[in-house]
C-alpha positions, 0 to 999 in steps of 0.5 A: 500500500502507498501513502497518499496525502489529500488536501480537501477544501470544504465549506466551513460549516457544522457536520462537514468533518463528520460526513467526510470521516463517515465516507471513509468508515463506510468504505472500510478505509483507515485515515492515518492522519487528519488535520483540519483548520481554517484558511485565509477565507473564513467560509472555507476550511482545509483538511489534510488527510493521509491514507494508505491506499492503492491507485484505484482506491484513491481515485474512488475515494477522491470521486466520492469525496467530491460528491459531498455537497460541502467539498469545494476541491481536492488535490493530492499533495505529492512529496516534491510539489508540497511542504509537509509538516507535523507538530509534536509536544512531548513531556519527558524526564528532565536530564542532560541527556534529554536536553542533548536530544532536543539540541540534536533534533533542533527542537525547543524546550517549551516548558521546564520543571525540576522533574520534566521538560516539555519539548516542541518540535515541528518537522517532517514525519520522519524527523518527528519519528526520529526524535520520538525514537531517541526520546523513548529510552528516557521515558516519554511521560505524555505526548500529543502529535498533530496530523500532517499539514501540507501546502503547495510549493511555489505560487500556485494555491489549491484555493485559487485554482479551486475557487476560481474554477468553481465560481465561488471565489467572491460570493456575496454573504447572501449566497454564502451558505450552501443548502446542506442536503446531507443532514 
């Protein structure tokens, strides 16, 4: 199976995340990572979804996603054409060894007490995984890790391409809410 990262622009309205997640569960596909957040347009949110799928299944998923009323646009984020990052916050024992690991991985000590330090790291998935592997022998007390987020390299944006072709880039407020046929 191959890992694929999808960027999905959706209307910023209640229930959209539940419908997208339901689409995957109904088809028996597991979501490896999911991150959702606002965009530069308050009417639009962006989902970054990481899946392990083969070619035909990816095409099916994309087609089914696009059929959802609140989905505005979809693009696969290829490794060479996008920036991909994760955020990690992890609490470990406060020692000279863990502080050396923080330096080695260009992470930041976000909080420190006598017994523990909380480390903040931003990076590609493999860099985050490497940091965690180095910290494991020192006793990870607690951790939280974001889902992957991805952004196109260069001048092109998913929002401009999608919204301009869909004719929704400059909608007036009176037309801002699409009828929600799926509730």
